[in-house]
N, C-alpha and C positions, 0 to 999 in steps of 0.2 A: 849947113847940111843937118839932115834929121838924124837923130840918135837910133842906133840899131842894137839890138839885144839877141842873145840866144835864149832859147827857151828855158834853159837853167837860171840865167841872169833874171828873167822876167819872174820866175818862180820864187827867187831869193828875194827880190824886191817886192813882190807882192804878198809875201809870207804864205805861199802855198808849195805843194810839192809839184814836179812836172808832170806827174800822172794826174794830178787834179786838173792841170791846163789841159792835157790831152782829153780828159774826160768832158770838159767845157766844150772842146772842139767836137768830139764825136757827138755830144748832145746838141750840137748846134747853137750853143749859147754865144760863141764867137767863131768867126771864119778861120780857117787854118792859115797860118802865116806862110808867105811864099818861100822864104829862106831864112831871113833874120826878121825879128820880131820889132816892131816900131814902138815908139812912146805911146801912141794911140792903143795898141794891142795891150801894152802894159796897164794903161788907164782902165781898158775895159775888163781886165782880169781883177784889178782892185775893186771896180765897181760890182762886179758879179760876187765877189767875197763879201763885201759889204751888204749886198742886198740878200745873199743867202743867211748872214748873220742876222739880218732883221726878219728872217723867215720868209722873205718873198719866195713863191715856188718857181722851179725852173722854167715852166712854160711861161710865166708872166715876165720873168727876166728876159727870155727870149724875144718876147714882143716889145718890151721896153727898149731894148738895145737896138732892135731892128730899126727903130725909128730915130736913132741918135747918131749924130756925126760926133767927131772926136772932140769937137768944142763943147758939145752938149755933155759928153761923158766927163770932161774935164770940170766943167760947171758942176755937175752933179757930185762929182767926188769932193770939190771944194766945199760946196755946201753940206757934206756929211762927213767931212773928214774927221771930225772930233768922235763920231760914232764908230769908226773903224776899230774893230777889236784888234788885240795884239796878235801876231802871227802864231798859228798852232795848226796843227794837222787835223783837229777834230772838225773844224770848219768844212774841210772837204768831205769827211766821212759823214757829215750832217746832210750833205746834197743827195737827194733821192730823184734820179730823173723821172721825167714825163709822170 
């Protein structure tokens, strides 16, 4: 059975605030979860955080993630995991939509 998380659990594991995830959803970087978030959703939040830390613009992240399935997201995270910055709220504040 696949793991399911609340939005708060995803936020804690990804090192962002829940409002940051809601912002990612409203900016259409990730789709809104139905009720509970999957491990794939968590991986996408982590990858968005990493790409923002690398200064990739939001529109480019949207296009990049649109073409990736969960396995591709996991692979991208695995290849960049050492580059993931420590959790901090400044990452979310650095994001400027569109």
